[in-house]
N, C-alpha and C positions, 0 to 999 in steps of 0.2 A: 553849413560851412562857416568857418570862423577865420578871422584874420590873425588869430593868435599863433605864435610859433608852436610847432609840435615837437614834443620830447618823447623819445622812446626811453623807457626805464627797463633795463634787462636785469632780471632777478635770478640769482643762482641759489643753489641749495646750501644755505648756511643758516645757523640758528638766528642770527640777527635779522634775517629776512622777515621775521615776524613783525618788524617795525617799519617795513617799507612804506607804509601809509604816511609816515612822517616826511619822507622825501617827497612823496606825491603832494602832500599839503604845502610844502615849501615851494614846490614848482608852481602849483596853482596860484599861490600868493604872489608869485613873480610873473603872473599872466601867461603861463604855459598851459597848452592842452597836453594831456598826458595819455599815453598808451603804454601798457605793460606787456612785455614779452618775457616769458619765464622758461627756464630749462625744464625739461620733463620731470626731473627729480624734485625741483622746487615746487612743482604743482602738487606734490604729495604731502601736503601738510606743513610746509615750511612757512607759509603765510596764509592769511585768510583771503582766499581768492574771491569769495562772494563780496566781502566788504570792499576789497580793492577794486573789483569790477564796478560796484555801486559808486565808489569814490571817483572813478575816472569817467563813468558813464559809457564805458566801452568793454567789450569782451577782453579777457586776458588771452593773449595768443601764446601757444606753446607748440602747435603742430602746423605743418605745411598746409597751405590752401590747396584745395582740389583745382584742377585745370578749369578755368572759366569762372571760379568763385571770386567775387570782388574782395579787394583788401579792405578790411575794416579801419585801417589807419592810413592817413596821408603819409607822404614821404617825410622822414624826420628832418628837422632843422638841427637837431643835436640828439646825442645818446648819452645816457648815464648807465654804467654797469655797476649795480650795488645790491647786494654784496657780490663781489667777483671772487670766485674760488680758484684754487690752484689748478683744477681740471680745466675750467673755462679759459683761464689766461694762457695756459700752455697750448691748448688746442687752437685757440684763436690765433696765437702768434705763428703757429705752424700752418695756418690756412685751412684747418679742418672745419668743415661746415656740415657736421652730421646731425645737427639739431637746428630748429628754426632760430634759436637764440644765437648760435654760433654763425649761421648763415647770415643773419641780420648784421652781426658785428663785422664779419669779413666784407660784406657789401658796403657797409657804412665807411670803412677805411678806403675802399676803392672809390667811393663817391666824394671823398674829402669832407664828410660830415664830422663836425667837432664831436669828440668823444671824451668823456671823463669817467674815471674808474676809481672805485673805492674797494681796494682788495681786502678780503677777509681770509687770511691764510695763516695757519699755525706756524710758529717760528721754525719748527723742524722742516716743514715743507718749503717755507720761504728760503731756507738755506740750500735747497737742492739746486744744483747747477742749471738744470733745464728751466727752472722758474726764473732764476736771475737772467738767463739769456733771453727769456720770453719778455721780460720787462724792458730790456734794452731794445729788443726788436720792435715792440709796440711803441715805445717812446720814439724810436726813429721814424715811425709811421705817423707821428704827431699826436698820439694818444697821451692824455694827461692823467697822472695818478695822484690820488690823495694819499694821506699818510697810511702806512700799513697798519692793519688791525689783526692782532693774533687771537684776541678774545680770551686770553688766559686770565685766571683770577688774580685780583690785586691782593695785597697783604691783608686787607680787612675781609677777604672772602668774596667781595663783590666783583663785578666785571666792569671794565672801562666802557665809557660811552662810545658807540660807533659814530663815525663822523658824517652822518647824513647831511648836516648843514653845509659841509664843505663841497659836496658834489656839484652844486650849481655854481659855486664860486670858481671852480676849475674851468667852467665854460665862459666866464666873464671875459668880454673883449673878443670873443670868437664867434658870436652869434648875432646877426643883424637884429636890431630891435631889443636886444638883451644887454645893453651897455656897450655895444660895439660901435666904434666910430665909422666904420665902413664895412665893405664886403669881407666875408670870410675868405682867407687866402685859399686859392684853388676852387672857389665857388663859381660855377658856371652859370648860376641862376636858373638851371633847368630842373631843379628838384621841385 
């Protein structure tokens, strides 16, 4: 048992997920314990699951627990969704919990857990009315979003850097012990 705050990192199926270890390293440098919850598709080669499991010292969760099976993670003090895809953002905003990752996000909102999101959505999908509505709905729930990332090539042929470092900054001032002067609004202290 540790007295460090616990961060859930929800990983979706986008190419930049290959670098999620960068986010985990930053979180650990800031004194977080980290557990990873991945969408089922993200588990299929979008990131090195063995390396990430070794880095966190915990199994990566992607499937529901069986009845009576203990939870390998404590309750979250905060959640980061990175990269967050079009599909996940829209289903989450609609309250669809058909995967462990989505169920975790829906529950975190209901518990008032601080949540930061780094979207990774192509410009054409980001222009879809359902996506724009989903962003509004999630923001109204208190979810904080980082800068959008479309991942398109730059003029030199390279790709822009994904904003891993900004994820934890979005939580600043919202999590006790992580730069917050007092309790998180809505926190009942029961987590």
